[in-house]
N, C-alpha and C positions, 0 to 999 in steps of 0.2 A: 504494500501500499504506498503513495507516495507521502510525503511531508503532507500535505495539505489537506488530507483525509484520514490520518492518522485519528487514533482513538483520544491520544492526551491533544490535539489540537481543536479537537470535535469538543470535546468538555469544557475548552477554556471559550470556545465560542459560546457555548451553553451559558458558563457563570456569567460573560457578558451580556446576556441576557436574547441570543438569536433561537428564534421559535425552531427553525429548522434544523439547529444542533438539536434540540430537544428529538424531535423526530426520528433524527440518524441514532443517536443511544437507545430511544426505545426501540427503533426495529433491530439493531445488531443485540442487544440484549435481551429481549423480549422471549426468542427460543431455549435458550438455555436458561433464565428465570423462570419462564414457564415448565421444563421438566424439573427443576429443582425444587418448585414447591409443590407442584403434583408428588412429588417423591416423599417428600416433607409430610404434606398434608393425608397422605392416604388415597382412597380410590373409593370412598364411600360418595354415592351421586349426589349428596348437599356438602361435601368437601370437596368437589370435583368443580362445583358448579362456584365454590367461593373463591378457588383460585384466582381469577382473574380480577376478582375484588382485593385480592390479598396482593396481587402485583401492581394493581393500580396505585393502592395504598402506599407500599412503600416506593414506587417509584416517582410517585408525586413527594413524597416525604424528603426522598431524597433530592430532589431538582430546588425544592423550597429549601433545604439547607444550604446545598449549593449556590442559590443564589444570594444568601445572606451572608456568605463566604467561610463557613461552619467548616469547610476542606480545605486543604492545602489546594493552590494554586497548578502544583507541578506529579498531577495524578497520573500515573501511567493506567497503559491495559490493564495490567494485571491489578494494582492497585485498585481500578475501579471495579472491576469483575469482583474482588473480594469483599470491597464494601456493598457492593449491589446485592452479591447474595447474603452477605451478614445482614443488612436490613431486609431482607427477603425471607432469612429463614426465621429471624425473631417475628417477623409480621405473620408468617407462617404459625408457629407455634403461640405468640398469642391468640389468634384466632382458635387455633385449636383448645386450649385454655379455658376461654372465654363462652366457646361451645359446651366442652365439659362440666364448666363452673354452673351453667344455666343449667343443664341437666340433674346437677346435684341442688340446687335451690341456689345458687348463687352465692354473692357475699365476698367473692373471693377480687379481690382489688387486683388490678396488671397497670405495670408498670410500663411505660410508654420510654421508647428510645431517645435517651439525652444525648446531643452533641457529645459530651466527655466520654460517653460511655465507645465510641468509636477508637478513641486510644488504645484501647484493650480489646483491639477482634480478636476472635477466637479462631484465626485462620489456621494457625498449625493444627488445631484438633478435627479441623472441617477438612483441611487437606489430608490428614490421616484415614479420616473416614471414607470418603471419595478415592484415595489409592487403594484403600484396602479391599472395597467393592470391587473395583478396576482391575488391581491384581487376581481375584478369584475366577475372572474368566479366563478362558483360553485366547491365544491370541487372535483370532478371527473376531470371536463377538466383541473382543476389546479394542479392536479397532472399528467395530460398525458402532458401540458405546460413545467412545471417543469424537468419531465424526458427528453423532448423531446431537450430544453436547456441546459440540460448537456448530451448531446451529442448521446441518446439514438436513434436507430433507431425503425422505426414503428413496425417490428417484435419485438425488442425487449422488448420496452413497452404493445404489446399485450400480450408477454407472463410473463409479469412480472405481468400485469392486469387480468391475465387468462380469456383474450375475444380475439377477433377476429382482426386480421388485418386491415381488412374492418372497422370496427367499430373503431378503431383508425384514422384513415385517415378519417373519416368524422368527430369527433369532432375536429383533425386539421383544419379541414375548416372550422368549427363553429368556432375556436377560432380564426382564420385569419380576419374571417368576424366582429367578434364583437372588434378585435383591430385594426382591417381600418380603424374604424368611433369611438373611445374613445369620 
């Protein structure tokens, strides 16, 4: 990617108030964040319907704090992914706790993400968990999982690996099944 289209530059444009930069970041990170949120939240019908709401809330919170200058100006692609992933996972967990607290009669207080919390992101634990899930897979499923997490569509993965789209769908179903019971 050329320097003008780098995530770092798009992030800087977003913090400067460029609405198109917000759309670019959303479109680049949405597939990965969606997969992460769905995996974290689970597969019940109600929970899957909440994923888009949680993602929108997480991204809006990130955008608002970035506009206020709460994050460093020199954020790179990896830092930005770790930040968005952490915000998303925390929002998912908050939504999950709220749902279960309501089922038990409520009364549980929830703490929202504070800007000072971002200095202590649990990226090491998150990275280790993801690494464990990926290393549990054989070589071919691992490659498919990584491509999917990077935002490639099933057809694109099939083209890259020179196989059918149906094979990719079957392999992804097996990966989901393996990751459902780690």
